[in-house]
Short mmCIF file of the C-alpha atoms (twelve columns), coordinates in Angstrom:
data_MODEL
# 
_entry.id   MODEL 
# 
loop_
_atom_site.group_PDB 
_atom_site.id 
_atom_site.type_symbol 
_atom_site.label_atom_id 
_atom_site.label_alt_id 
_atom_site.label_comp_id 
_atom_site.label_asym_id 
_atom_site.label_seq_id 
_atom_site.Cartn_x 
_atom_site.Cartn_y 
_atom_site.Cartn_z 
_atom_site.pdbx_PDB_model_num 
ATOM 1   C CA . UNK A 1   49.591 -25.809 20.319 1 
ATOM 2   C CA . UNK A 2   46.453 -25.133 22.372 1 
ATOM 3   C CA . UNK A 3   48.456 -25.529 25.596 1 
ATOM 4   C CA . UNK A 4   51.080 -23.183 24.523 1 
ATOM 5   C CA . UNK A 5   48.403 -20.468 23.862 1 
ATOM 6   C CA . UNK A 6   46.900 -21.300 27.352 1 
ATOM 7   C CA . UNK A 7   50.227 -20.888 29.054 1 
ATOM 8   C CA . UNK A 8   49.978 -17.096 28.054 1 
ATOM 9   C CA . UNK A 9   46.274 -16.594 28.411 1 
ATOM 10  C CA . UNK A 10  45.989 -18.233 31.712 1 
ATOM 11  C CA . UNK A 11  48.634 -15.873 33.132 1 
ATOM 12  C CA . UNK A 12  45.418 -11.978 34.853 1 
ATOM 13  C CA . UNK A 13  45.993 -9.149  38.866 1 
ATOM 14  C CA . UNK A 14  46.293 -10.122 42.648 1 
ATOM 15  C CA . UNK A 15  48.946 -13.004 43.007 1 
ATOM 16  C CA . UNK A 16  47.396 -14.969 45.761 1 
ATOM 17  C CA . UNK A 17  43.896 -15.438 47.038 1 
ATOM 18  C CA . UNK A 18  44.539 -16.451 50.555 1 
ATOM 19  C CA . UNK A 19  42.036 -17.642 53.223 1 
ATOM 20  C CA . UNK A 20  43.370 -17.525 56.763 1 
ATOM 21  C CA . UNK A 21  42.052 -19.992 59.432 1 
ATOM 22  C CA . UNK A 22  43.022 -19.481 63.167 1 
ATOM 23  C CA . UNK A 23  42.662 -22.116 65.946 1 
ATOM 24  C CA . UNK A 24  43.432 -20.580 69.270 1 
ATOM 25  C CA . UNK A 25  42.066 -23.298 71.585 1 
ATOM 26  C CA . UNK A 26  45.487 -24.324 73.085 1 
ATOM 27  C CA . UNK A 27  46.429 -20.740 74.220 1 
ATOM 28  C CA . UNK A 28  44.603 -18.797 77.132 1 
ATOM 29  C CA . UNK A 29  42.023 -16.206 76.533 1 
ATOM 30  C CA . UNK A 30  44.288 -13.115 77.242 1 
ATOM 31  C CA . UNK A 31  46.733 -14.484 74.583 1 
ATOM 32  C CA . UNK A 32  43.671 -14.927 72.213 1 
ATOM 33  C CA . UNK A 33  42.795 -11.295 72.842 1 
ATOM 34  C CA . UNK A 34  46.090 -10.112 71.412 1 
ATOM 35  C CA . UNK A 35  45.332 -11.880 68.177 1 
ATOM 36  C CA . UNK A 36  41.982 -10.185 67.529 1 
ATOM 37  C CA . UNK A 37  43.035 -8.669  64.194 1 
ATOM 38  C CA . UNK A 38  45.503 -11.506 63.332 1 
ATOM 39  C CA . UNK A 39  43.292 -13.227 60.540 1 
ATOM 40  C CA . UNK A 40  42.359 -10.076 58.626 1 
ATOM 41  C CA . UNK A 41  45.945 -8.738  58.870 1 
ATOM 42  C CA . UNK A 42  47.527 -11.782 57.421 1 
ATOM 43  C CA . UNK A 43  45.004 -12.186 54.626 1 
ATOM 44  C CA . UNK A 44  45.499 -8.397  53.701 1 
ATOM 45  C CA . UNK A 45  49.262 -8.745  53.705 1 
ATOM 46  C CA . UNK A 46  49.452 -11.702 51.592 1 
ATOM 47  C CA . UNK A 47  46.607 -10.777 49.175 1 
ATOM 48  C CA . UNK A 48  47.619 -7.197  48.565 1 
ATOM 49  C CA . UNK A 49  51.481 -7.643  48.129 1 
ATOM 50  C CA . UNK A 50  53.170 -8.833  44.959 1 
ATOM 51  C CA . UNK A 51  55.141 -11.964 44.763 1 
ATOM 52  C CA . UNK A 52  55.282 -12.340 41.027 1 
ATOM 53  C CA . UNK A 53  56.782 -10.081 38.588 1 
ATOM 54  C CA . UNK A 54  54.085 -10.416 36.030 1 
ATOM 55  C CA . UNK A 55  50.383 -10.809 36.125 1 
ATOM 56  C CA . UNK A 56  48.915 -14.048 37.026 1 
ATOM 57  C CA . UNK A 57  45.560 -15.524 37.972 1 
ATOM 58  C CA . UNK A 58  45.330 -15.493 41.818 1 
ATOM 59  C CA . UNK A 59  46.679 -18.666 43.377 1 
ATOM 60  C CA . UNK A 60  44.079 -20.205 45.890 1 
ATOM 61  C CA . UNK A 61  45.686 -20.636 49.190 1 
ATOM 62  C CA . UNK A 62  44.663 -21.723 52.581 1 
ATOM 63  C CA . UNK A 63  46.588 -21.201 55.654 1 
ATOM 64  C CA . UNK A 64  45.706 -22.483 59.010 1 
ATOM 65  C CA . UNK A 65  47.554 -21.309 62.188 1 
ATOM 66  C CA . UNK A 66  47.205 -23.528 65.207 1 
ATOM 67  C CA . UNK A 67  48.516 -21.591 68.147 1 
ATOM 68  C CA . UNK A 68  50.257 -23.768 70.797 1 
ATOM 69  C CA . UNK A 69  51.886 -21.218 73.053 1 
ATOM 70  C CA . UNK A 70  52.798 -17.659 73.912 1 
ATOM 71  C CA . UNK A 71  55.453 -16.000 75.873 1 
ATOM 72  C CA . UNK A 72  53.614 -12.983 77.298 1 
ATOM 73  C CA . UNK A 73  56.685 -10.914 78.214 1 
ATOM 74  C CA . UNK A 74  58.205 -11.135 74.646 1 
ATOM 75  C CA . UNK A 75  55.087 -11.631 72.490 1 
ATOM 76  C CA . UNK A 76  56.750 -14.689 70.789 1 
ATOM 77  C CA . UNK A 77  54.099 -17.121 69.516 1 
ATOM 78  C CA . UNK A 78  54.365 -20.827 68.700 1 
ATOM 79  C CA . UNK A 79  52.208 -22.282 66.266 1 
ATOM 80  C CA . UNK A 80  51.624 -24.932 63.677 1 
ATOM 81  C CA . UNK A 81  51.013 -23.805 60.200 1 
ATOM 82  C CA . UNK A 82  49.231 -25.938 57.332 1 
ATOM 83  C CA . UNK A 83  49.689 -24.469 53.943 1 
ATOM 84  C CA . UNK A 84  47.535 -25.730 50.872 1 
ATOM 85  C CA . UNK A 85  47.609 -24.220 47.592 1 
ATOM 86  C CA . UNK A 86  45.665 -25.217 44.352 1 
ATOM 87  C CA . UNK A 87  45.282 -24.355 40.797 1 
ATOM 88  C CA . UNK A 88  42.729 -24.935 38.178 1 
ATOM 89  C CA . UNK A 89  43.195 -27.706 35.594 1 
ATOM 90  C CA . UNK A 90  43.090 -26.482 32.233 1 
ATOM 91  C CA . UNK A 91  39.900 -27.054 30.096 1 
ATOM 92  C CA . UNK A 92  39.390 -25.195 26.911 1 
ATOM 93  C CA . UNK A 93  36.017 -26.471 26.364 1 
ATOM 94  C CA . UNK A 94  34.604 -25.420 29.729 1 
ATOM 95  C CA . UNK A 95  32.486 -28.464 30.011 1 
ATOM 96  C CA . UNK A 96  31.481 -30.211 33.116 1 
ATOM 97  C CA . UNK A 97  32.742 -29.124 36.667 1 
ATOM 98  C CA . UNK A 98  35.848 -27.243 36.973 1 
ATOM 99  C CA . UNK A 99  38.804 -29.377 38.260 1 
ATOM 100 C CA . UNK A 100 41.384 -28.273 40.716 1 
ATOM 101 C CA . UNK A 101 44.523 -29.745 41.634 1 
ATOM 102 C CA . UNK A 102 46.389 -29.785 44.845 1 
ATOM 103 C CA . UNK A 103 49.709 -27.983 44.205 1 
ATOM 104 C CA . UNK A 104 51.584 -27.380 47.679 1 
ATOM 105 C CA . UNK A 105 50.415 -28.987 50.939 1 
ATOM 106 C CA . UNK A 106 52.476 -28.947 53.892 1 
ATOM 107 C CA . UNK A 107 52.388 -28.900 57.739 1 
ATOM 108 C CA . UNK A 108 55.005 -26.825 59.276 1 
ATOM 109 C CA . UNK A 109 55.132 -27.780 62.966 1 
ATOM 110 C CA . UNK A 110 57.905 -25.455 64.064 1 
ATOM 111 C CA . UNK A 111 56.759 -21.886 63.693 1 
ATOM 112 C CA . UNK A 112 58.014 -19.209 66.251 1 
ATOM 113 C CA . UNK A 113 57.489 -15.513 65.872 1 
ATOM 114 C CA . UNK A 114 57.021 -12.224 67.257 1 
ATOM 115 C CA . UNK A 115 53.423 -10.698 66.515 1 
ATOM 116 C CA . UNK A 116 52.068 -7.429  67.888 1 
ATOM 117 C CA . UNK A 117 48.435 -6.432  66.802 1 
ATOM 118 C CA . UNK A 118 49.506 -2.713  66.660 1 
ATOM 119 C CA . UNK A 119 52.455 -2.916  64.400 1 
ATOM 120 C CA . UNK A 120 51.604 -2.515  60.651 1 
ATOM 121 C CA . UNK A 121 52.687 -5.082  58.250 1 
ATOM 122 C CA . UNK A 122 55.171 -3.674  55.791 1 
ATOM 123 C CA . UNK A 123 56.777 -5.879  53.058 1 
ATOM 124 C CA . UNK A 124 60.629 -5.750  53.064 1 
ATOM 125 C CA . UNK A 125 62.675 -8.352  51.169 1 
ATOM 126 C CA . UNK A 126 65.986 -6.926  52.521 1 
ATOM 127 C CA . UNK A 127 65.413 -7.549  56.134 1 
ATOM 128 C CA . UNK A 128 64.451 -10.526 58.313 1 
ATOM 129 C CA . UNK A 129 61.239 -10.435 60.329 1 
ATOM 130 C CA . UNK A 130 60.271 -13.443 62.316 1 
ATOM 131 C CA . UNK A 131 56.635 -13.340 61.102 1 
ATOM 132 C CA . UNK A 132 56.520 -11.554 57.949 1 
ATOM 133 C CA . UNK A 133 59.505 -13.362 56.450 1 
ATOM 134 C CA . UNK A 134 57.601 -16.715 57.242 1 
ATOM 135 C CA . UNK A 135 54.726 -15.364 55.286 1 
ATOM 136 C CA . UNK A 136 56.840 -14.237 52.411 1 
ATOM 137 C CA . UNK A 137 58.773 -17.502 52.309 1 
ATOM 138 C CA . UNK A 138 55.717 -19.535 51.851 1 
ATOM 139 C CA . UNK A 139 54.241 -17.036 49.363 1 
ATOM 140 C CA . UNK A 140 57.328 -17.221 47.213 1 
ATOM 141 C CA . UNK A 141 57.416 -21.127 47.598 1 
ATOM 142 C CA . UNK A 142 53.680 -21.173 46.396 1 
ATOM 143 C CA . UNK A 143 54.349 -19.221 43.464 1 
ATOM 144 C CA . UNK A 144 57.468 -21.107 42.470 1 
ATOM 145 C CA . UNK A 145 55.457 -24.390 42.699 1 
ATOM 146 C CA . UNK A 146 52.823 -22.760 40.476 1 
ATOM 147 C CA . UNK A 147 55.317 -21.659 37.853 1 
ATOM 148 C CA . UNK A 148 56.908 -25.164 37.877 1 
ATOM 149 C CA . UNK A 149 53.417 -26.421 36.991 1 
ATOM 150 C CA . UNK A 150 53.448 -24.466 33.687 1 
ATOM 151 C CA . UNK A 151 56.992 -24.380 32.615 1 
ATOM 152 C CA . UNK A 152 59.892 -26.594 33.335 1 
ATOM 153 C CA . UNK A 153 61.829 -25.240 36.322 1 
ATOM 154 C CA . UNK A 154 59.968 -22.021 35.944 1 
ATOM 155 C CA . UNK A 155 59.969 -21.446 39.704 1 
ATOM 156 C CA . UNK A 156 63.581 -20.781 39.963 1 
ATOM 157 C CA . UNK A 157 63.440 -16.972 40.430 1 
ATOM 158 C CA . UNK A 158 60.949 -17.466 43.227 1 
ATOM 159 C CA . UNK A 159 62.868 -20.276 44.819 1 
ATOM 160 C CA . UNK A 160 65.847 -18.118 44.958 1 
ATOM 161 C CA . UNK A 161 63.775 -15.327 46.803 1 
ATOM 162 C CA . UNK A 162 62.863 -17.953 49.388 1 
ATOM 163 C CA . UNK A 163 66.573 -18.913 49.774 1 
ATOM 164 C CA . UNK A 164 67.434 -15.249 50.200 1 
ATOM 165 C CA . UNK A 165 64.983 -15.232 53.352 1 
ATOM 166 C CA . UNK A 166 66.459 -18.240 54.851 1 
ATOM 167 C CA . UNK A 167 70.019 -16.774 54.512 1 
ATOM 168 C CA . UNK A 168 69.016 -13.678 56.337 1 
ATOM 169 C CA . UNK A 169 68.084 -15.722 59.468 1 
ATOM 170 C CA . UNK A 170 70.653 -14.535 62.031 1 
ATOM 171 C CA . UNK A 171 69.908 -16.793 64.977 1 
ATOM 172 C CA . UNK A 172 68.943 -20.469 65.413 1 
ATOM 173 C CA . UNK A 173 65.234 -19.508 64.727 1 
ATOM 174 C CA . UNK A 174 62.931 -22.599 65.009 1 
ATOM 175 C CA . UNK A 175 62.090 -24.410 61.708 1 
ATOM 176 C CA . UNK A 176 64.434 -22.220 59.477 1 
ATOM 177 C CA . UNK A 177 67.772 -24.099 59.210 1 
ATOM 178 C CA . UNK A 178 67.667 -26.791 61.668 1 
ATOM 179 C CA . UNK A 179 65.794 -29.954 60.917 1 
ATOM 180 C CA . UNK A 180 64.054 -30.488 64.160 1 
ATOM 181 C CA . UNK A 181 64.676 -34.200 63.960 1 
ATOM 182 C CA . UNK A 182 62.691 -36.972 62.263 1 
ATOM 183 C CA . UNK A 183 61.532 -36.686 58.673 1 
ATOM 184 C CA . UNK A 184 60.219 -33.077 58.851 1 
ATOM 185 C CA . UNK A 185 62.508 -30.749 56.912 1 
ATOM 186 C CA . UNK A 186 63.518 -27.231 57.672 1 
ATOM 187 C CA . UNK A 187 62.411 -24.385 55.502 1 
ATOM 188 C CA . UNK A 188 65.953 -23.922 54.233 1 
ATOM 189 C CA . UNK A 189 66.103 -27.820 53.240 1 
ATOM 190 C CA . UNK A 190 62.854 -27.691 51.320 1 
ATOM 191 C CA . UNK A 191 63.967 -24.897 49.057 1 
ATOM 192 C CA . UNK A 192 67.613 -26.099 48.710 1 
ATOM 193 C CA . UNK A 193 66.460 -29.332 47.614 1 
ATOM 194 C CA . UNK A 194 64.219 -27.924 44.950 1 
ATOM 195 C CA . UNK A 195 67.290 -25.931 43.502 1 
ATOM 196 C CA . UNK A 196 69.661 -28.977 43.651 1 
ATOM 197 C CA . UNK A 197 70.412 -30.290 40.216 1 
ATOM 198 C CA . UNK A 198 69.935 -33.945 41.645 1 
ATOM 199 C CA . UNK A 199 66.203 -33.045 41.980 1 
ATOM 200 C CA . UNK A 200 65.698 -31.780 38.449 1 
ATOM 201 C CA . UNK A 201 63.879 -34.844 37.620 1 
ATOM 202 C CA . UNK A 202 61.448 -34.330 40.373 1 
ATOM 203 C CA . UNK A 203 60.711 -30.784 39.002 1 
ATOM 204 C CA . UNK A 204 60.375 -32.018 35.510 1 
ATOM 205 C CA . UNK A 205 58.137 -34.775 36.580 1 
ATOM 206 C CA . UNK A 206 56.064 -32.260 38.452 1 
ATOM 207 C CA . UNK A 207 55.766 -30.113 35.383 1 
ATOM 208 C CA . UNK A 208 54.710 -33.248 33.218 1 
ATOM 209 C CA . UNK A 209 52.200 -34.344 35.696 1 
ATOM 210 C CA . UNK A 210 50.497 -31.016 35.781 1 
ATOM 211 C CA . UNK A 211 50.932 -29.709 32.394 1 
ATOM 212 C CA . UNK A 212 51.304 -32.533 29.892 1 
ATOM 213 C CA . UNK A 213 49.171 -34.808 32.285 1 
ATOM 214 C CA . UNK A 214 46.290 -33.040 34.076 1 
ATOM 215 C CA . UNK A 215 46.103 -30.150 31.713 1 
ATOM 216 C CA . UNK A 216 45.920 -32.356 28.729 1 
ATOM 217 C CA . UNK A 217 42.982 -34.484 29.885 1 
ATOM 218 C CA . UNK A 218 40.317 -32.420 28.109 1 
ATOM 219 C CA . UNK A 219 42.446 -32.644 24.956 1 
ATOM 220 C CA . UNK A 220 43.506 -36.377 24.789 1 
ATOM 221 C CA . UNK A 221 42.839 -38.610 27.837 1 
ATOM 222 C CA . UNK A 222 44.893 -41.562 26.755 1 
ATOM 223 C CA . UNK A 223 48.124 -39.394 25.988 1 
ATOM 224 C CA . UNK A 224 47.328 -37.540 29.201 1 
ATOM 225 C CA . UNK A 225 47.168 -40.703 31.437 1 
ATOM 226 C CA . UNK A 226 50.408 -41.970 29.707 1 
ATOM 227 C CA . UNK A 227 52.182 -38.774 30.694 1 
ATOM 228 C CA . UNK A 228 50.894 -38.854 34.169 1 
ATOM 229 C CA . UNK A 229 52.195 -42.299 34.693 1 
ATOM 230 C CA . UNK A 230 55.360 -41.452 33.043 1 
ATOM 231 C CA . UNK A 231 55.685 -38.356 35.431 1 
ATOM 232 C CA . UNK A 232 54.944 -40.535 38.402 1 
ATOM 233 C CA . UNK A 233 57.503 -43.006 37.444 1 
ATOM 234 C CA . UNK A 234 60.245 -40.315 37.079 1 
ATOM 235 C CA . UNK A 235 59.247 -38.769 40.430 1 
ATOM 236 C CA . UNK A 236 59.408 -42.091 42.347 1 
ATOM 237 C CA . UNK A 237 62.732 -42.764 40.870 1 
ATOM 238 C CA . UNK A 238 64.114 -39.815 42.822 1 
ATOM 239 C CA . UNK A 239 62.815 -41.336 46.042 1 
ATOM 240 C CA . UNK A 240 64.703 -44.448 45.311 1 
ATOM 241 C CA . UNK A 241 67.954 -42.655 44.587 1 
ATOM 242 C CA . UNK A 242 68.029 -40.074 47.433 1 
ATOM 243 C CA . UNK A 243 68.373 -40.722 51.015 1 
ATOM 244 C CA . UNK A 244 66.082 -37.788 51.829 1 
ATOM 245 C CA . UNK A 245 63.567 -36.478 49.186 1 
ATOM 246 C CA . UNK A 246 61.260 -34.142 51.026 1 
ATOM 247 C CA . UNK A 247 59.491 -32.635 48.085 1 
ATOM 248 C CA . UNK A 248 58.746 -36.066 46.720 1 
ATOM 249 C CA . UNK A 249 57.225 -36.844 50.045 1 
ATOM 250 C CA . UNK A 250 55.253 -33.534 49.966 1 
ATOM 251 C CA . UNK A 251 54.070 -34.288 46.385 1 
ATOM 252 C CA . UNK A 252 52.656 -37.644 47.108 1 
ATOM 253 C CA . UNK A 253 51.211 -36.654 50.527 1 
ATOM 254 C CA . UNK A 254 49.527 -33.801 48.578 1 
ATOM 255 C CA . UNK A 255 48.253 -35.840 45.593 1 
ATOM 256 C CA . UNK A 256 47.821 -39.571 46.531 1 
ATOM 257 C CA . UNK A 257 44.034 -39.033 46.692 1 
ATOM 258 C CA . UNK A 258 44.021 -36.865 43.703 1 
ATOM 259 C CA . UNK A 259 45.891 -39.545 41.665 1 
ATOM 260 C CA . UNK A 260 43.638 -42.444 43.106 1 
ATOM 261 C CA . UNK A 261 40.477 -40.457 41.876 1 
ATOM 262 C CA . UNK A 262 42.004 -39.784 38.517 1 
ATOM 263 C CA . UNK A 263 42.569 -43.337 37.516 1 
ATOM 264 C CA . UNK A 264 38.968 -44.319 38.189 1 
ATOM 265 C CA . UNK A 265 38.382 -42.852 34.697 1 
ATOM 266 C CA . UNK A 266 41.430 -44.927 33.310 1 
ATOM 267 C CA . UNK A 267 39.365 -48.128 32.543 1 
ATOM 268 C CA . UNK A 268 41.934 -50.753 33.842 1 
ATOM 269 C CA . UNK A 269 41.973 -51.250 37.669 1 
ATOM 270 C CA . UNK A 270 45.197 -53.119 37.533 1 
ATOM 271 C CA . UNK A 271 46.960 -49.709 37.075 1 
ATOM 272 C CA . UNK A 272 46.413 -49.207 40.837 1 
ATOM 273 C CA . UNK A 273 49.177 -52.015 41.312 1 
ATOM 274 C CA . UNK A 274 51.574 -49.735 39.535 1 
ATOM 275 C CA . UNK A 275 50.717 -46.664 41.508 1 
ATOM 276 C CA . UNK A 276 51.534 -48.606 44.804 1 
ATOM 277 C CA . UNK A 277 55.002 -49.282 43.286 1 
ATOM 278 C CA . UNK A 278 55.358 -45.561 42.629 1 
ATOM 279 C CA . UNK A 279 53.951 -44.462 45.995 1 
ATOM 280 C CA . UNK A 280 53.962 -47.295 48.453 1 
ATOM 281 C CA . UNK A 281 53.337 -45.009 51.586 1 
ATOM 282 C CA . UNK A 282 49.881 -44.521 50.260 1 
ATOM 283 C CA . UNK A 283 49.147 -48.048 49.529 1 
ATOM 284 C CA . UNK A 284 45.971 -47.987 51.481 1 
ATOM 285 C CA . UNK A 285 44.315 -45.190 49.477 1 
ATOM 286 C CA . UNK A 286 45.233 -46.925 46.105 1 
ATOM 287 C CA . UNK A 287 43.776 -50.086 47.490 1 
ATOM 288 C CA . UNK A 288 40.627 -48.534 48.418 1 
ATOM 289 C CA . UNK A 289 40.145 -46.859 45.010 1 
ATOM 290 C CA . UNK A 290 41.106 -50.092 43.217 1 
ATOM 291 C CA . UNK A 291 38.256 -51.977 44.951 1 
ATOM 292 C CA . UNK A 292 35.724 -49.242 44.300 1 
ATOM 293 C CA . UNK A 293 32.544 -50.268 42.315 1 
# 
């Protein structure tokens, strides 16, 4: 009941609180000079535009652009983009240090876009822009993940906006619809997977991990840990059934250390053996925490 009230109250102005980091070491000084206002323009654009249709507490986001190339004749840049969002864990008693939870963390290695420092940024969901649409796509994805953490499949309408952006791509723009090989998904694949009914259990498990798990720790620790383990079991089952499960990989890459730290409070170190079966790709992390004294 307390959590139901929190779902309403926890929801207050600006949608995103984005910090932008820019790494230009791999491009020449003349190319760097063309990005003099890049950081501030991106922060202003994401922090001042609306991505949610209601008032929510600003979602903390860090975006790091690592530029790898520039075509000076076309002003088309190549970059890697690391995105990390988080949200506060519910604590009605306000005791102890505030805990934050990683929500979405992903390295997009295939970004290519036109950027001109002199052109104003104007949000327009009805047309595709190689750069602004990239920012909008990740903004909607982050808001969708945030909603999924409060309500089962609550992110649908925001994921649909991200799909709509992908569907406006008119050329084979890098990173949008092609896979690029290996295990890295395209932006379209990430969002299509989230909207695919075969992955409903992932989204339900994500909600249970965040809401009935992390957000319940302050109310009933034993129930919360039971819910977290149940959610991890549900999420890992998807990985076993599907050939590709990009969002499951993103989840465990984002949360392996968080999960390992959480269970230091559990009281029974044998639980780490169970965690390794859920997430074998991060076995070294669970082994390390299992043996901590």
